[in-house]
C-alpha positions in Angstrom: -35.5 -123.8 65.0 -32.6 -125.9 66.1 -31.7 -126.3 69.8 -28.4 -124.5 69.2 -30.1 -121.5 67.6 -32.8 -121.5 70.3 -30.2 -121.6 73.1 -28.2 -118.8 71.4 -31.3 -116.6 71.1 -32.2 -117.2 74.8 -28.7 -116.2 75.9 -28.8 -113.1 73.8 -32.1 -112.1 75.4 -30.7 -112.7 78.9 -27.6 -110.6 78.1 -29.8 -107.8 76.8 -32.0 -107.8 79.9 -28.9 -107.8 82.2 -27.5 -104.9 80.2 -30.8 -103.0 80.4 -31.1 -103.5 84.1 -27.5 -102.3 84.6 -28.2 -99.2 82.5 -31.4 -98.5 84.5 -29.5 -98.8 87.8 -26.7 -96.5 86.5 -29.2 -94.0 85.1 -31.0 -93.8 88.5 -27.6 -93.4 90.2 -26.6 -90.6 87.8 -29.9 -88.9 88.2 -29.4 -88.9 92.0 -26.4 -86.5 91.4 -28.6 -83.8 90.0 -29.5 -81.0 92.5 -26.8 -81.9 95.0 -26.0 -78.9 97.2 -24.1 -80.8 99.9 -22.3 -84.1 99.5 -19.9 -85.2 102.3 -18.3 -88.5 101.5 -16.2 -88.4 104.8 -13.2 -90.0 103.1 -10.7 -88.7 105.7 -12.0 -85.1 105.3 -15.1 -82.9 105.4 -14.8 -81.6 101.8 -18.1 -81.1 99.9 -18.2 -83.0 96.6 -21.4 -81.4 95.3 -19.5 -78.6 93.5 -21.2 -75.8 95.5 -18.3 -75.4 97.8 -20.3 -76.2 101.0 -17.3 -77.6 102.8 -17.8 -78.5 106.5 -15.5 -77.9 109.4 -15.3 -79.5 112.9 -16.1 -76.7 115.2 -16.2 -78.6 118.4 -14.5 -81.8 119.6 -12.9 -84.2 117.2 -14.0 -86.2 114.1 -12.1 -89.4 113.2 -12.6 -91.8 110.4 -13.0 -95.5 109.9 -14.6 -98.0 107.5 -18.0 -97.0 106.2 -20.5 -97.9 103.5 -18.7 -96.1 100.8 -15.0 -96.0 101.7 -14.5 -94.2 105.0 -17.1 -92.8 107.4 -17.0 -90.0 110.0 -17.0 -91.0 113.7 -18.8 -88.7 116.1 -17.8 -89.4 119.7 -20.8 -87.8 121.3 -18.9 -84.6 122.0 -18.3 -83.2 118.5 -20.2 -81.7 115.6 -19.5 -80.2 112.2 -20.7 -77.0 110.6 -21.3 -75.6 107.1 -21.5 -71.8 106.8 -24.7 -70.2 105.6 -25.2 -70.2 101.8 -28.1 -69.4 99.5 -27.8 -72.9 98.2 -28.9 -74.2 101.7 -32.2 -72.3 101.6 -34.4 -75.0 100.2 -38.0 -74.8 99.1 -37.8 -78.5 98.0 -35.2 -80.8 99.5 -33.9 -84.2 100.2 -31.6 -85.2 103.2 -30.1 -88.6 102.9 -27.3 -90.2 105.0 -26.0 -93.5 106.2 -26.0 -93.7 110.0 -24.7 -96.2 112.5 -25.7 -95.7 116.1 -23.8 -97.3 119.0 -26.2 -96.7 121.9 -30.0 -96.5 122.1 -31.8 -93.3 123.3 -33.7 -93.1 126.6 -36.9 -91.2 127.2 -36.7 -87.5 126.2 -33.2 -87.8 124.7 -32.5 -86.5 121.2 -30.0 -87.7 118.6 -29.3 -84.9 116.1 -28.5 -85.5 112.4 -28.9 -82.3 110.3 -30.5 -79.0 110.8 -30.4 -75.5 109.2 -30.2 -72.8 111.9 -32.6 -69.9 112.4 -31.7 -66.2 112.5 -32.9 -63.1 114.2 -35.8 -62.8 111.8 -37.1 -66.3 112.3 -38.1 -67.9 115.5 -37.6 -71.6 114.5 -35.2 -73.6 112.3 -36.4 -74.2 108.7 -35.6 -77.9 108.5 -34.4 -80.5 110.9 -33.8 -84.2 110.9 -33.2 -85.9 114.2 -34.2 -88.7 116.4 -36.0 -88.7 119.8 -36.4 -91.0 122.8 -38.3 -93.8 121.1 -35.5 -94.1 118.6 -37.7 -92.8 115.8 -36.3 -90.3 113.2 -38.3 -87.1 113.1 -38.5 -84.7 110.1 -39.3 -81.1 111.0 -40.2 -78.3 108.6 -41.0 -74.7 109.5 -42.2 -71.5 107.8 -43.2 -68.5 109.9 -46.4 -67.6 108.0 -48.0 -70.9 106.8 -49.4 -74.2 107.8 -45.9 -75.6 107.6 -45.3 -74.0 111.0 -44.4 -76.7 113.5 -44.9 -79.6 111.0 -43.4 -82.8 112.2 -43.4 -86.4 110.8 -42.1 -89.5 112.6 -40.6 -92.5 110.9 -39.9 -95.9 112.5 -37.4 -97.0 115.2 -33.8 -97.3 114.0 -31.8 -100.3 115.3 -28.4 -99.8 116.9 -25.1 -101.3 115.8 -26.4 -101.6 112.3 -26.0 -99.3 109.3 -29.2 -97.7 107.9 -29.9 -95.3 105.1 -32.2 -92.6 106.4 -33.8 -90.3 103.8 -36.3 -87.5 104.1 -37.8 -85.6 101.2 -40.1 -82.7 100.6 -41.4 -81.8 97.1 -43.3 -78.6 98.1 -46.6 -80.5 98.8 -45.7 -83.8 100.3 -43.1 -84.9 102.9 -41.7 -88.5 103.1 -39.4 -90.5 105.3 -37.6 -93.6 104.0 -35.4 -96.2 105.7 -33.1 -98.4 103.6 -35.0 -97.3 100.5 -38.4 -98.3 101.9 -41.1 -95.6 102.3 -42.1 -95.4 106.0 -44.5 -92.5 105.9 -45.8 -89.7 103.8 -48.0 -86.7 104.5 -49.3 -83.8 102.5 -47.7 -80.5 103.6 -48.2 -76.9 102.4 -45.7 -74.0 102.6 -42.0 -73.6 102.0 -39.3 -73.8 104.6 -38.0 -70.4 105.7 -34.9 -68.9 104.1 -32.5 -68.0 107.0 -29.0 -66.7 107.6 -28.2 -69.6 109.9 -25.4 -72.2 109.4 -26.0 -75.9 108.7 -25.1 -78.2 111.6 -24.4 -81.9 111.5 -24.3 -83.9 114.7 -25.5 -81.1 117.0 -29.0 -80.5 118.4 -30.6 -77.1 117.7 -30.6 -76.4 121.5 -26.9 -77.1 121.7 -27.1 -79.7 124.4 -27.2 -83.0 122.5 -24.7 -84.6 120.1 -24.8 -87.5 117.6 -22.8 -90.5 118.7 -21.9 -93.1 116.1 -20.9 -93.0 112.4 -22.2 -91.1 109.4 -21.4 -91.7 105.7 -22.3 -90.3 102.3 -24.4 -87.4 103.6 -26.3 -85.8 100.8 -28.6 -82.7 100.6 -30.5 -81.9 97.4 -32.5 -78.9 96.3 -35.2 -81.2 95.0 -37.2 -84.2 96.2 -35.6 -87.5 95.1 -38.1 -90.0 93.6 -38.7 -93.4 95.3 -36.6 -95.1 92.6 -33.7 -92.7 93.2 -33.9 -93.3 97.0 -33.9 -97.0 96.5 -30.9 -96.7 94.1 -28.9 -95.0 96.9 -29.6 -97.9 99.2 -28.8 -100.5 96.5 -25.5 -98.8 95.8 -24.6 -99.2 99.5 -25.8 -102.8 99.6 -23.7 -103.7 96.6 -20.6 -102.1 98.0 -20.8 -103.1 101.6 -23.3 -106.0 102.2 -21.4 -107.2 105.2 -22.1 -103.9 107.1 -25.8 -104.0 106.7 -26.5 -106.6 109.4 -26.7 -106.1 113.1 -23.3 -106.8 114.8 -23.2 -109.4 117.6 -23.1 -107.9 121.1 -24.0 -108.8 124.7 -26.9 -106.5 125.4 -27.7 -107.4 129.0 -25.7 -109.1 131.8 -27.1 -109.4 135.3 -24.6 -110.8 137.8 -26.9 -110.4 140.8 -24.0 -109.6 143.1 -26.1 -107.6 145.5 -28.1 -105.7 142.8 -29.8 -106.2 139.5 -27.8 -103.7 137.4 -26.8 -104.5 133.8 -23.1 -105.0 133.4 -23.2 -104.7 129.6 -22.5 -101.4 127.8 -26.2 -100.9 127.0 -27.4 -99.9 130.5 -30.4 -102.2 130.6 -30.7 -102.0 134.4 -33.6 -103.8 136.0 -36.1 -102.4 138.5 -37.9 -104.3 141.2 -41.6 -104.4 140.0 -43.1 -106.6 142.8 -42.0 -108.6 145.8 -38.5 -108.7 147.3 -35.1 -109.9 146.1 -32.7 -111.6 148.5 -29.2 -112.8 147.8 -27.4 -116.1 148.5 -24.2 -117.8 147.4 -24.5 -118.7 143.7 -22.4 -120.2 140.9 -20.4 -117.0 140.3 -20.5 -114.9 143.4 -24.0 -114.1 144.6 -27.3 -115.3 143.2 -30.7 -113.6 143.4 -33.6 -115.4 145.1 -37.1 -114.8 143.8 -40.0 -115.5 146.1 -43.5 -116.1 144.7 -44.9 -113.0 143.1 -41.5 -111.3 142.8 -40.2 -110.1 139.4 -37.9 -107.6 137.8 -38.7 -105.3 135.0 -36.4 -103.7 132.4 -37.6 -100.5 130.6 -38.3 -100.7 126.9 -35.1 -100.4 124.9 -34.5 -100.9 121.2 -31.4 -103.0 122.0 -33.8 -105.7 123.3 -35.5 -106.0 119.9 -34.0 -108.8 117.8 -34.5 -109.3 114.1 -31.6 -111.7 113.4 -31.8 -114.2 116.2 -30.5 -114.1 119.8 -29.1 -116.3 122.6 -30.0 -116.3 126.3 -28.0 -118.1 129.0 -28.1 -118.2 132.8 -27.8 -120.4 135.9 -31.2 -121.2 137.5 -32.2 -123.4 140.5 -36.0 -123.9 140.5 -37.7 -124.7 143.8 -41.2 -125.3 142.3 -41.6 -128.1 139.8 -45.5 -128.1 139.8 -46.2 -124.7 138.2 -45.2 -123.0 135.0 -42.5 -120.4 135.7 -41.3 -117.6 133.4 -37.6 -116.9 133.6 -37.8 -114.1 130.9 -40.6 -112.6 129.0 -40.7 -109.9 126.3 -44.4 -108.9 125.8 -43.9 -107.2 122.4 -41.3 -106.0 120.0 -41.6 -102.2 119.7 -40.1 -102.1 116.2 -42.8 -104.2 114.7 -45.8 -102.6 113.0 -48.0 -104.2 115.7 -46.2 -104.4 119.0 -48.3 -107.5 120.0 -47.2 -109.5 116.9 -43.9 -110.8 118.2 -42.5 -111.8 121.6 -40.1 -114.1 123.2 -40.5 -116.1 126.4 -38.5 -118.6 128.4 
């Protein structure tokens, strides 16, 4: 075979493989449209694109819109939520909840960040399904049926970073529940039972207790009456990655600023205030206003916060004046990164 014919054959094979991969990707994306009962694109409105007529309405506060993963995204200001009236199509024996989320602030202990839940009614004492986040910034998938082992079932995921878009997906196929982040399976667990059918509305951005609201952005919220396959979940993430790759990295921000002007509070927007853990802090004149003086055995401690976990590099700067040049001194030490699989795997120290 001549070199020209061999090259032509090779190019034909490459083109066929490329076409095949494109068809596979499209087929997965098309399959992910089957079974949709809610599809809120948030392109300047709250219209449902699933064809079931499950349109949402802002019942409290105000929803605005800005750039998202697919076109526009809905901005929840922490004092607003949207609601979809009860519908038989929202009573789901099998289900998938998938949405792009962008959080602007981390959660503190015992705080909750609501995403989606179907409300209970007078005949049921708990909500049938609920996807939210709690104090350790982990998504939590809750399923409930009054008369089965599904009662009070919960499954945690993994911590979600702030100031970074994530695709959060939870599925239930009638026997197994799963949680995915960015198309990657985080956890799965066998479950028995079927979520209760209720007359309650569907709420987005509001906690079931009515005292917590979502703050940040949501985009491309989807609810299905079936469990998406792992390939379909990954296809949803890949579609976002192709359309908005620049939005899927953590945005630069100052996450802690200690001026030491008479206290050790954080001046950034993240609220990473320090506490005196041992010893005593005094204040003297410094480079910019006051400066903190640390005696031997004195140190400050900042509570664990996901904003202090870095996966894409970081910078630290500060004025220091050491008075002991004979011993090793730590200026800053992070014992472990809570978002790693093993919290002792990674740390940073200066």
